[in-house]
N, C-alpha and C positions, 0 to 999 in steps of 0.2 A: 879503085881507077877512074878517076870521076868524065863519064860518056860528052862529049859534045853539041848534043842534042839534049842534058839533057837536061844540059846551062840555058838552052832553048828555051825549053817548057817553064824553066819557072817560073811563077806565079810571081810576080811583082807584088801582088799585098804579102807576099813572105817573107821579101824582104824589103821595104817600107811602106811604111804606115804614115799615110800624111793624114793634117788634121788640117783647119780650117777653123779659123776668125772671123768675125767681124768687130767693128768699131763706126759708133757712129757719136754723133754729137748736137744732136740736136735746140740745144738753148746756148748753145756754144760757151760756156764754159765749164760743160764736165765728160766726158768719153763715159757711154754706157756698152762692153762690150758683150760680145754673145757668142760664148761656146756653141756647143752640138746641143750641151739638153739646158740650158741654164745664163743668166748673165749677170752682170757688176756692177754698177754705177764706180769711178773714181772721179774726184774733184779734183785731184793736185798728185803729180812725180813724186814732192817730197815734199812733207812738215815740222818745222823748227819751232813750232811751239810749240811747247808738253799739254797744251789744253784744246791742242787741235783731235777732236775721237775720231772719222771715220778714217779709212785703211787707204793707205796711198800707194799708189804706182810700186814704189820701194816697197813696204812692207810686203804686198804682195805678192814684189820680184820674194826677196827672204823669206819669208813663209814656205815659195815654193822648192829652194833651196833648201831650206833643213824637212820639209814634209817630202821630198823624195829620197832624200839619205837617210830620211830615217823609219819611214815605205819598204824603203828598199833591205835595209834588219830584220823590220816582224815579219815580212818576204822570207826569207832566209828564215830566222828560226822555225815557220809553219813547215817550209820542205823536212827540218831535220825534227818534227817535233813538238815545237815551240817551246826552243828554252829558255829564249829570253823571261824569265820571273817578272821586271821591271827594265827602263829605259825614260832617259833624259835627252836632251838635246839642248847645246845652245851657239846659237852662229851671229861672231862679230863677226864685222863689219864696216870698212875700211871707204868711204868718202872722198878721193882728193877731189880737190876745189871748190869747198862749200857756196863761199860766197860769192861766186858768180851766177849760183841760180835765183841769189835775191836782188841781182844789181848793185851789188856793189858798187863802187868804179874805180876802176883800178884793175880791176877782176875780172878778164874777160878768159881765160885757162877752161877749156872744156870740163863739165865739171863730170866726174867717173871713179867706178867702183874699182877700187885699186888690187882689194884682198881681201876674202872670208875667212875667218877658222871658222869653223867647227866644231866642238867635242862633245861624244857621242858616247854618258853616261849611260854602262849597265849593269844587270846583277845579272852573270847569268856563270851558270856551273860547267865553264871548261878553264884546263891547264893555259898556260902561256900563250904554245903557238896551235894550238887547235884555236884558242881565241882570237891572236893574229887572224890565223886564217879565216877562219868564220866570218870578222871584221872587216879582209878585203875582201873574200867573196861579198858580203853582201854591198858592202861600197860600188865592184864590177856592174850593179844593176840595176841602180844610179843613172837613168839617161841624163837629165841636170846634170847632175855632177860631174858625167864624163864627156857631156861637153862643153861645160866651164872649166873649168881643169885644165881644157887647150886655150885656153883664153887670158886663162887671169893669176894671178897666185889664191890658191884653192886649196888650204890644209885641211885636214878632216886626223883628228888626234880619239884614241878613243883607252875611256875610260874605266876597266873591269874594277866596280863597288865590289865589295868583301864585306 
């Protein structure tokens, strides 16, 4: 049974973890993002040039989605005694209206990510139902996945390696 004053005495930090980031553009050609512990410089939102080497905003975004999902699997595995023996993930992303980004005449629709499909390949000694339960439990602990699934088509497929 919950008491009314328990609700009042709950610490904000026990329910919400706030993070702050700062971005600057001193040279007006790139953006530097500061986190609590380090910084990253980003020169482009996206690059269609196969020779472009630096990491773009879209690269960071997709990498964050994939790493959050994979890390949630590793954390779930550790809780169960390190049951994952091998793991790999692949993220496929669909960007709609890309020609708007490069200024092609007649294309002015807003560009957006319409869908992402993540496939997680796992070598783990679990049977079918236990495997599914493990995967769904791990996915439930990915804050980035849980946020994005509410706003876009985001599928995560699990493949058991034999």
